[in-house]
C-alpha positions as semicolon CSV with decimal commas, in nm:
position;residue;x (nm);y (nm);z (nm)
1;M;3,376;4,026;-5,429
2;R;3,586;4,111;-5,131
3;S;3,311;4,006;-4,885
4;I;3,273;3,666;-5,056
5;T;3,647;3,604;-5,018
6;Y;3,628;3,703;-4,652
7;V;3,333;3,469;-4,589
8;L;3,513;3,181;-4,761
9;A;3,824;3,243;-4,552
10;V;3,619;3,239;-4,231
11;V;3,440;2,915;-4,333
12;V;3,765;2,739;-4,424
13;T;3,931;2,853;-4,101
14;A;3,634;2,740;-3,893
15;S;3,618;2,399;-4,060
16;L;3,992;2,345;-4,005
17;F;3,964;2,451;-3,643
18;G;3,654;2,231;-3,589
19;G;3,828;1,929;-3,742
20;G;4,126;1,979;-3,512
21;V;3,902;1,982;-3,207
22;V;3,741;1,652;-3,304
23;R;4,077;1,491;-3,363
24;S;4,213;1,610;-3,027
25;E;3,904;1,475;-2,846
26;A;3,939;1,140;-3,021
27;Q;4,303;1,121;-2,914
28;T;4,212;1,212;-2,558
29;L;3,944;0,945;-2,542
30;A;4,182;0,685;-2,681
31;D;4,443;0,784;-2,423
32;L;4,186;0,755;-2,147
33;A;4,081;0,412;-2,270
34;R;4,443;0,294;-2,266
35;Q;4,492;0,432;-1,916
36;E;4,177;0,259;-1,790
37;E;4,284;-0,069;-1,947
38;A;4,624;-0,045;-1,777
39;R;4,460;0,038;-1,443
40;R;4,229;-0,264;-1,466
41;K;4,522;-0,494;-1,546
42;Q;4,698;-0,379;-1,227
43;I;4,405;-0,483;-1,006
44;K;4,490;-0,824;-0,863
45;E;4,176;-0,904;-0,661
46;P;3,837;-0,919;-0,828
47;A;3,571;-0,688;-0,699
48;K;3,350;-0,831;-0,425
49;V;2,998;-0,908;-0,539
50;I;2,736;-0,832;-0,276
51;T;2,428;-1,054;-0,274
52;N;2,112;-1,061;-0,063
53;K;2,279;-1,315;0,167
54;D;2,541;-1,053;0,259
55;L;2,277;-0,799;0,364
56;R;2,114;-0,813;0,703
57;S;1,738;-0,804;0,729
58;V;1,564;-0,471;0,766
59;P;1,313;-0,439;1,052
60;A;0,950;-0,366;0,971
61;P;0,862;0,005;0,956
62;P;0,715;0,152;1,274
63;P;0,338;0,201;1,292
64;P;0,203;0,547;1,207
65;Q;0,221;0,799;1,490
66;G;-0,002;1,090;1,574
67;P;-0,367;1,142;1,662
68;A;-0,486;0,926;1,370
69;A;-0,282;0,626;1,483
70;G;-0,516;0,525;1,764
71;P;-0,447;0,369;2,104
72;A;-0,350;0,027;1,969
73;A;-0,071;0,177;1,759
74;A;0,063;0,362;2,063
75;D;0,073;0,036;2,264
76;T;0,253;-0,141;1,981
77;A;0,503;0,145;1,948
78;A;0,566;0,139;2,325
79;N;0,629;-0,235;2,312
80;A;0,864;-0,194;2,016
81;D;1,064;0,064;2,214
82;K;1,117;-0,190;2,494
83;G;1,365;-0,387;2,287
84;G;1,142;-0,522;2,014
85;R;0,945;-0,752;2,247
86;K;0,572;-0,766;2,215
87;D;0,386;-0,814;2,539
88;D;0,068;-1,013;2,560
89;K;-0,118;-0,685;2,628
90;A;-0,071;-0,577;2,265
91;K;-0,227;-0,904;2,154
92;E;-0,518;-0,858;2,396
93;V;-0,649;-0,545;2,220
94;P;-0,963;-0,680;2,057
95;K;-1,011;-0,561;1,705
96;D;-1,384;-0,600;1,705
97;Q;-1,656;-0,385;1,558
98;A;-1,621;-0,123;1,834
99;Y;-1,249;-0,085;1,764
100;W;-1,287;-0,045;1,387
101;S;-1,593;0,183;1,398
102;G;-1,451;0,394;1,683
103;L;-1,121;0,456;1,508
104;M;-1,296;0,533;1,180
105;K;-1,524;0,782;1,357
106;R;-1,224;0,956;1,515
107;L;-1,045;0,981;1,180
108;Q;-1,359;1,112;1,008
109;A;-1,423;1,361;1,292
110;A;-1,068;1,497;1,256
111;L;-1,118;1,537;0,880
112;D;-1,457;1,708;0,926
113;R;-1,314;1,943;1,190
114;D;-1,022;2,040;0,966
115;Q;-1,249;2,093;0,664
116;T;-1,484;2,313;0,866
117;F;-1,190;2,518;0,989
118;A;-1,063;2,550;0,630
119;E;-1,402;2,681;0,519
120;A;-1,397;2,935;0,803
121;L;-1,047;3,046;0,703
122;Q;-1,157;3,085;0,341
123;T;-1,450;3,299;0,457
124;R;-1,207;3,511;0,660
125;I;-0,981;3,552;0,356
126;N;-1,278;3,662;0,144
127;S;-1,382;3,912;0,412
128;L;-1,031;4,055;0,442
129;T;-1,004;4,084;0,064
130;A;-1,332;4,276;0,044
131;D;-1,232;4,497;0,337
132;F;-0,892;4,562;0,177
133;S;-1,045;4,674;-0,151
134;A;-1,293;4,901;0,031
135;R;-1,022;5,093;0,220
136;D;-0,843;5,400;0,089
137;D;-0,597;5,453;0,375
138;P;-0,261;5,289;0,288
139;A;-0,184;5,213;0,656
140;Q;-0,513;5,028;0,703
141;R;-0,463;4,844;0,375
142;A;-0,116;4,732;0,487
143;V;-0,253;4,593;0,815
144;L;-0,529;4,409;0,629
145;A;-0,283;4,274;0,374
146;R;-0,055;4,135;0,648
147;E;-0,346;3,973;0,827
148;R;-0,476;3,826;0,501
149;L;-0,133;3,673;0,426
150;K;-0,123;3,517;0,773
151;V;-0,465;3,360;0,719
152;I;-0,361;3,235;0,374
153;D;-0,050;3,071;0,525
154;E;-0,265;2,906;0,791
155;L;-0,504;2,781;0,522
156;D;-0,211;2,634;0,328
157;R;-0,092;2,448;0,639
158;L;-0,444;2,327;0,704
159;T;-0,475;2,202;0,345
160;V;-0,171;1,981;0,404
161;T;-0,332;1,853;0,724
162;I;-0,655;1,774;0,538
163;Q;-0,460;1,575;0,281
164;A;-0,290;1,385;0,564
165;D;-0,632;1,317;0,721
166;R;-0,763;1,178;0,391
167;K;-0,455;0,961;0,354
168;A;-0,495;0,831;0,710
169;I;-0,855;0,735;0,634
170;A;-0,754;0,564;0,309
171;D;-0,473;0,378;0,487
172;F;-0,709;0,272;0,764
173;Q;-0,964;0,147;0,511
174;E;-0,690;-0,048;0,334
175;E;-0,580;-0,198;0,666
176;A;-0,939;-0,297;0,738
177;R;-0,974;-0,451;0,394
178;R;-0,659;-0,657;0,447
179;A;-0,788;-0,768;0,787
180;A;-1,114;-0,881;0,621
181;V;-1,322;-0,639;0,826
182;P;-1,685;-0,619;0,709
183;P;-1,752;-0,280;0,545
184;G;-2,041;-0,211;0,782
185;W;-1,799;-0,195;1,075
186;L;-1,636;0,117;0,933
187;R;-1,952;0,326;0,943
């Protein structure tokens, strides 16, 4: 009987306390709304609306850099660095079959080289793992474990490079498609 009375007292106290919290929050929100309304009435000038006419134009993004960009992209980037002027030399670069097939071959060769290196690194990791498990000496195992971690880190970096190579090829193929290059030129 005594425990029931205690539980009822706790429930009643909690409900009264909870109701007071809700009321105080409602009063605080109402006060904040009144304050915000008064602040807005004091503002004399309307807020400036910014439109597209107010914004200046954004220059085109620079061409991709790096080994996959090719010689034409380097010439264009060099011309852009000279104050945004494009010389006639950049226009003279013929984008014929030799250009498209040569650049595609370079991109594919870079991807093949990186994939071959990744396979070699994976073979090295497998060898180090087998050697590690065959050793009983803790010092030798520690050396093998450190070397294995280094090779794993290198493989992770190379995996990122392979993804970048694949993206460069996909971007190049998309550029060729937009330029209406025959698919046979990319072989």
